[in-house]
Residue frames as a rotation matrix with the C-alpha (Angstrom) as fourth column:
MET 1
0.714 -0.667 0.213 4.29
0.482 0.248 -0.840 5.70
0.507 0.703 0.499 15.23
ASN 2
0.478 -0.608 -0.634 7.58
0.657 -0.232 0.718 6.39
-0.583 -0.759 0.288 16.73
PRO 3
0.576 -0.280 -0.768 9.88
-0.437 -0.900 0.001 9.27
-0.691 0.335 -0.641 15.46
ARG 4
-0.547 -0.821 0.160 12.24
-0.288 0.364 0.886 6.86
-0.786 0.439 -0.436 13.74
THR 5
-0.265 0.545 0.796 9.33
0.773 0.613 -0.162 5.36
-0.576 0.572 -0.584 11.68
ILE 6
0.770 0.576 -0.276 8.17
0.343 -0.737 -0.582 8.86
-0.538 0.354 -0.765 10.72
ARG 7
0.168 -0.793 -0.586 11.65
-0.601 -0.553 0.577 9.78
-0.782 0.255 -0.569 9.64
LEU 8
-0.743 -0.453 0.493 11.98
0.056 0.691 0.721 6.64
-0.667 0.563 -0.488 7.58
LEU 9
0.178 0.845 0.504 8.55
0.839 0.138 -0.526 7.20
-0.514 0.517 -0.684 5.97
GLY 10
0.706 -0.005 -0.708 9.65
-0.200 -0.961 -0.193 10.81
-0.680 0.278 -0.679 5.08
ALA 11
-0.348 -0.920 -0.180 12.86
-0.577 0.059 0.815 9.51
-0.739 0.387 -0.551 3.52
ALA 12
-0.562 0.155 0.812 11.02
0.534 0.818 0.213 6.80
-0.632 0.554 -0.543 1.65
LEU 13
0.578 0.814 -0.056 8.44
0.567 -0.450 -0.690 9.41
-0.587 0.367 -0.721 0.34
ALA 14
0.456 -0.502 -0.735 11.31
-0.506 -0.826 0.251 11.59
-0.733 0.257 -0.630 -0.81
ALA 15
-0.624 -0.776 0.089 12.82
-0.413 0.424 0.806 8.68
-0.663 0.466 -0.585 -2.72
LEU 16
-0.148 0.668 0.729 9.62
0.344 0.726 -0.595 7.55
-0.927 0.163 -0.337 -4.54
PRO 17
0.203 0.311 -0.928 9.68
-0.712 -0.604 -0.358 9.50
-0.673 0.733 0.099 -7.75
LEU 18
-0.732 -0.504 -0.458 11.25
-0.681 0.532 0.503 6.54
-0.010 0.680 -0.733 -9.41
LEU 19
-0.756 0.554 0.348 8.27
0.426 0.820 -0.381 4.42
-0.497 -0.140 -0.856 -8.51
THR 20
-0.067 0.795 -0.603 5.92
-0.332 -0.588 -0.738 7.01
-0.941 0.151 0.303 -10.18
ALA 21
-0.566 -0.288 -0.773 7.00
-0.818 0.075 0.571 5.78
-0.106 0.955 -0.278 -13.58
CYS 22
-0.810 0.225 -0.541 5.36
-0.026 0.909 0.417 2.49
0.586 0.351 -0.730 -12.91
SER 23
-0.884 0.466 0.033 2.48
-0.135 -0.188 -0.973 3.75
-0.447 -0.865 0.229 -10.76
GLY 24
-0.562 0.708 0.426 -0.15
0.826 0.455 0.333 3.35
0.042 0.539 -0.841 -13.45
ASP 25
0.284 0.796 0.535 -3.20
0.648 -0.570 0.504 5.56
0.706 0.204 -0.678 -13.11
GLU 26
-0.730 -0.637 0.248 -2.12
0.285 -0.614 -0.736 8.75
0.621 -0.467 0.629 -11.48
GLN 27
-0.178 0.787 0.591 -5.52
-0.814 -0.455 0.361 9.09
0.553 -0.417 0.722 -9.89
GLY 28
-0.097 0.146 -0.985 -5.27
0.129 0.983 0.133 5.56
0.987 -0.114 -0.114 -8.45
ARG 29
-0.086 0.110 0.990 -6.64
-0.913 -0.406 -0.034 5.34
0.399 -0.907 0.135 -4.92
PHE 30
-0.908 -0.286 -0.307 -6.24
-0.086 0.843 -0.532 2.70
0.411 -0.456 -0.789 -2.27
ASP 31
0.196 0.981 0.001 -9.38
-0.421 0.083 0.903 0.99
0.886 -0.178 0.429 -1.14
ALA 32
-0.771 -0.488 0.408 -9.01
-0.509 0.089 -0.856 0.66
0.382 -0.868 -0.317 2.64
GLN 33
-0.446 0.681 -0.581 -12.29
0.457 0.731 0.506 -1.18
0.770 -0.040 -0.637 2.88
ARG 34
-0.879 -0.001 0.476 -13.67
-0.315 -0.749 -0.583 1.68
0.357 -0.663 0.658 5.13
ALA 35
0.104 0.995 0.009 -17.09
-0.756 0.073 0.651 0.01
0.646 -0.075 0.759 5.34
THR 36
0.868 0.080 -0.489 -15.44
0.183 0.866 0.466 -2.83
0.461 -0.494 0.737 7.18
PRO 37
0.630 -0.618 0.470 -12.95
-0.734 -0.672 0.101 -1.42
0.253 -0.409 -0.877 9.67
SER 38
-0.273 -0.658 0.702 -11.76
-0.750 0.603 0.274 -4.92
-0.603 -0.451 -0.658 10.74
PRO 39
0.369 0.510 -0.777 -12.20
-0.900 0.403 -0.163 -7.03
0.230 0.760 0.608 7.65
THR 40
0.500 -0.150 0.853 -11.92
-0.373 0.852 0.369 -10.77
-0.782 -0.502 0.370 7.89
CYS 41
0.199 -0.397 0.896 -10.67
0.818 0.571 0.071 -10.98
-0.539 0.719 0.438 4.28
LEU 42
-0.482 -0.441 -0.757 -9.28
-0.020 -0.858 0.513 -8.62
-0.876 0.263 0.405 1.68
GLN 43
0.783 0.609 0.126 -10.92
0.230 -0.095 -0.969 -7.20
-0.578 0.787 -0.215 -1.42
HIS 44
-0.022 -0.769 0.639 -8.69
0.978 0.116 0.175 -6.87
-0.209 0.628 0.749 -4.50
GLN 45
-0.290 -0.160 -0.944 -7.49
0.095 -0.986 0.138 -3.39
-0.952 -0.050 0.301 -5.36
ASP 46
0.641 0.618 0.456 -9.26
0.569 0.017 -0.822 -2.02
-0.516 0.786 -0.340 -8.46
GLN 47
0.948 -0.295 0.119 -6.59
-0.169 -0.782 -0.600 0.64
0.270 0.548 -0.791 -9.23
GLN 48
0.170 -0.973 -0.155 -2.85
0.770 0.229 -0.595 0.84
0.615 -0.018 0.788 -9.46
PRO 49
0.068 -0.227 -0.972 -1.09
0.826 -0.533 0.182 3.19
-0.559 -0.815 0.151 -6.95
GLY 50
0.677 0.203 0.707 -1.46
0.608 -0.697 -0.381 6.82
0.415 0.688 -0.595 -8.07
SER 51
-0.102 -0.815 0.570 0.69
0.343 -0.567 -0.749 9.87
0.934 0.119 0.337 -7.51
ARG 52
0.492 0.352 0.796 -0.89
-0.610 -0.513 0.604 10.70
0.621 -0.783 -0.037 -4.19
TYR 53
0.954 -0.130 0.272 0.94
-0.128 0.639 0.758 7.69
-0.272 -0.758 0.593 -2.91
SER 54
0.493 -0.781 0.385 4.09
0.794 0.584 0.169 7.63
-0.357 0.222 0.907 -5.01
ALA 55
0.685 -0.128 0.717 4.97
0.401 -0.755 -0.519 11.30
0.608 0.643 -0.466 -5.76
GLY 56
-0.336 -0.933 -0.128 7.69
0.646 -0.129 -0.753 11.65
0.686 -0.336 0.646 -3.26
GLN 57
-0.900 -0.015 -0.437 7.42
0.344 -0.641 -0.686 14.96
-0.269 -0.768 0.582 -1.24
GLU 58
-0.743 0.660 -0.116 4.24
-0.623 -0.617 0.481 15.64
0.246 0.429 0.869 -3.27
ALA 59
-0.581 0.534 -0.614 2.43
0.393 0.845 0.363 12.52
0.713 -0.030 -0.701 -1.95
ASP 60
0.157 0.764 0.625 -0.49
-0.559 -0.453 0.694 12.85
0.814 -0.458 0.356 0.29
PRO 61
-0.766 -0.624 0.155 0.74
-0.475 0.386 -0.791 11.78
0.433 -0.680 -0.592 3.73
THR 62
-0.241 0.780 0.578 -2.75
-0.812 0.164 -0.560 11.03
-0.531 -0.604 0.594 5.07
ALA 63
0.692 0.526 -0.495 -3.45
-0.717 0.580 -0.387 8.66
0.084 0.623 0.778 2.15
VAL 64
-0.083 -0.788 -0.609 -0.08
-0.434 0.579 -0.690 6.96
0.897 0.207 -0.390 2.45
LEU 65
-0.777 -0.210 0.594 -0.51
-0.629 0.206 -0.750 6.46
0.035 -0.956 -0.292 6.24
GLU 66
0.195 0.940 0.280 -3.99
-0.872 0.297 -0.390 5.01
-0.450 -0.169 0.877 5.69
MET 67
0.586 -0.092 -0.805 -2.53
-0.523 0.716 -0.462 2.44
0.619 0.692 0.371 3.17
MET 68
-0.448 -0.887 -0.110 0.29
-0.450 0.330 -0.830 1.61
0.772 -0.322 -0.548 5.57
ARG 69
-0.555 0.348 0.756 -2.03
-0.779 0.101 -0.619 1.14
-0.291 -0.932 0.215 8.52
PHE 70
0.541 0.814 -0.211 -4.42
-0.838 0.499 -0.222 -1.01
-0.076 0.297 0.952 6.53
TYR 71
0.441 -0.385 -0.811 -1.67
-0.328 0.772 -0.545 -3.43
0.836 0.506 0.214 5.38
THR 72
-0.665 -0.688 0.289 0.08
-0.509 0.135 -0.850 -3.46
0.546 -0.713 -0.440 8.76
ALA 73
-0.416 0.568 0.710 -3.21
-0.757 0.216 -0.616 -4.58
-0.504 -0.794 0.340 10.39
ASN 74
0.491 0.831 0.262 -4.78
-0.453 0.500 -0.738 -6.65
-0.744 0.243 0.622 7.58
GLY 75
0.141 -0.455 -0.879 -2.10
-0.986 -0.144 -0.083 -7.48
-0.089 0.879 -0.469 4.94
THR 76
-0.851 -0.523 0.051 -1.71
-0.517 0.850 0.100 -11.20
-0.096 0.058 -0.994 5.77
LYS 77
-0.132 0.884 0.449 -5.42
-0.282 0.401 -0.872 -11.99
-0.950 -0.242 0.197 5.44
ALA 78
-0.610 0.039 0.792 -6.67
0.647 0.601 0.469 -14.02
-0.457 0.798 -0.392 2.46
TYR 79
-0.895 0.377 -0.241 -8.57
-0.443 -0.677 0.588 -12.48
0.058 0.633 0.772 -0.40
CYS 80
-0.297 0.877 0.378 -12.29
-0.677 0.086 -0.731 -12.86
-0.674 -0.473 0.568 -0.01
ASP 81
0.564 0.516 -0.644 -12.63
-0.825 0.324 -0.462 -14.62
-0.030 0.793 0.609 -3.43
GLY 82
0.672 -0.407 0.619 -9.82
0.038 0.853 0.521 -17.14
-0.740 -0.326 0.588 -2.56
LYS 83
0.814 -0.442 0.376 -7.78
0.472 0.127 -0.872 -16.05
0.337 0.888 0.312 -5.59
PRO 84
-0.027 -0.880 -0.474 -4.19
0.975 -0.128 0.181 -14.79
-0.220 -0.457 0.862 -5.36
PRO 85
0.028 -0.097 -0.995 -3.14
0.274 -0.956 0.101 -11.28
-0.961 -0.276 0.000 -5.44
THR 86
0.838 0.273 0.473 -3.71
0.523 -0.150 -0.839 -9.36
-0.157 0.950 -0.269 -8.72
ASP 87
-0.149 -0.876 0.458 -1.00
0.859 -0.345 -0.379 -7.20
0.490 0.337 0.804 -10.41
ALA 88
0.179 0.237 0.955 -2.64
-0.150 -0.953 0.264 -4.13
0.972 -0.190 -0.135 -8.71
ASP 89
0.991 0.135 -0.007 -2.61
-0.025 0.237 0.971 -5.89
0.133 -0.962 0.238 -5.31
GLN 90
0.450 -0.886 -0.109 1.10
0.893 0.445 0.064 -6.68
-0.008 -0.127 0.992 -5.85
ARG 91
-0.122 -0.452 0.883 1.89
0.476 -0.808 -0.348 -3.07
0.871 0.378 0.314 -6.77
TRP 92
0.584 0.416 0.697 0.25
-0.385 -0.614 0.689 -1.86
0.715 -0.671 -0.199 -3.58
THR 93
0.966 -0.246 -0.083 2.07
0.205 0.527 0.824 -4.34
-0.159 -0.813 0.560 -1.39
GLY 94
0.199 -0.937 0.288 5.28
0.946 0.107 -0.306 -3.52
0.256 0.333 0.907 -3.17
LEU 95
0.067 -0.078 0.995 4.74
-0.005 -0.997 -0.078 0.18
0.998 0.000 -0.067 -2.46
TYR 96
0.923 0.339 0.182 3.96
-0.202 0.026 0.979 -0.73
0.327 -0.940 0.093 1.15
THR 97
0.686 -0.715 -0.135 7.36
0.663 0.537 0.522 -2.46
-0.301 -0.447 0.842 1.54
ALA 98
0.008 -0.699 0.715 9.18
0.789 -0.434 -0.434 0.19
0.614 0.568 0.549 -0.49
LEU 99
0.300 0.210 0.931 7.94
-0.261 -0.920 0.291 2.74
0.918 -0.330 -0.221 2.07
GLY 100
-0.604 -0.679 0.417 9.39
-0.605 0.049 -0.795 0.67
0.520 -0.732 -0.440 4.91
GLY 101
0.427 0.791 0.437 6.51
-0.903 0.348 0.252 -1.61
0.047 -0.503 0.863 5.76
ASP 102
-0.395 -0.615 0.683 7.47
-0.689 0.690 0.222 -4.86
-0.608 -0.383 -0.696 7.13
ALA 103
-0.542 0.135 -0.829 7.17
-0.730 0.414 0.545 -7.62
0.417 0.900 -0.126 4.44
ALA 104
-0.980 0.123 -0.155 5.92
0.187 0.834 -0.519 -9.92
0.066 -0.537 -0.841 7.11
HIS 105
-0.533 0.794 -0.292 2.64
-0.063 -0.382 -0.922 -7.89
-0.844 -0.473 0.254 7.16
VAL 106
0.099 0.564 -0.820 1.68
-0.933 -0.234 -0.273 -8.58
-0.346 0.792 0.503 3.55
ARG 107
0.589 0.281 0.758 0.68
-0.078 0.953 -0.293 -11.80
-0.804 0.114 0.583 1.74
ARG 108
-0.531 -0.728 -0.433 3.04
-0.610 -0.025 0.792 -13.27
-0.588 0.685 -0.431 -0.90
PRO 109
0.325 0.651 -0.686 1.63
-0.941 0.298 -0.163 -14.76
0.098 0.698 0.709 -4.09
SER 110
0.541 0.011 0.841 1.43
-0.338 0.919 0.205 -18.54
-0.770 -0.395 0.500 -3.97
ALA 111
-0.426 -0.797 -0.428 4.00
-0.759 0.057 0.649 -20.38
-0.492 0.602 -0.629 -6.08
């Protein structure tokens, strides 16, 4: 990650308290499919983003970067069950783009 990206991520994290109000379960954790480092398809997220991802300067940078890395590498893949993204999935991808992630790296719901 280049210094500009790191600065942008820091600024985005500082601006995130307003997303906390809609973050759902404050203990929500991102499932980065660790058992499958290079998944061929995505599993749906079971939880909404929690405060460790959306609490501004109080967020966990390691957790945020893991989520960002996952979507950057895998976000355009189809869901394994062939279904569209759930509300939880959409909140995670919305957080990804709010933090400065390129929207081209995540799937859009089908119309």
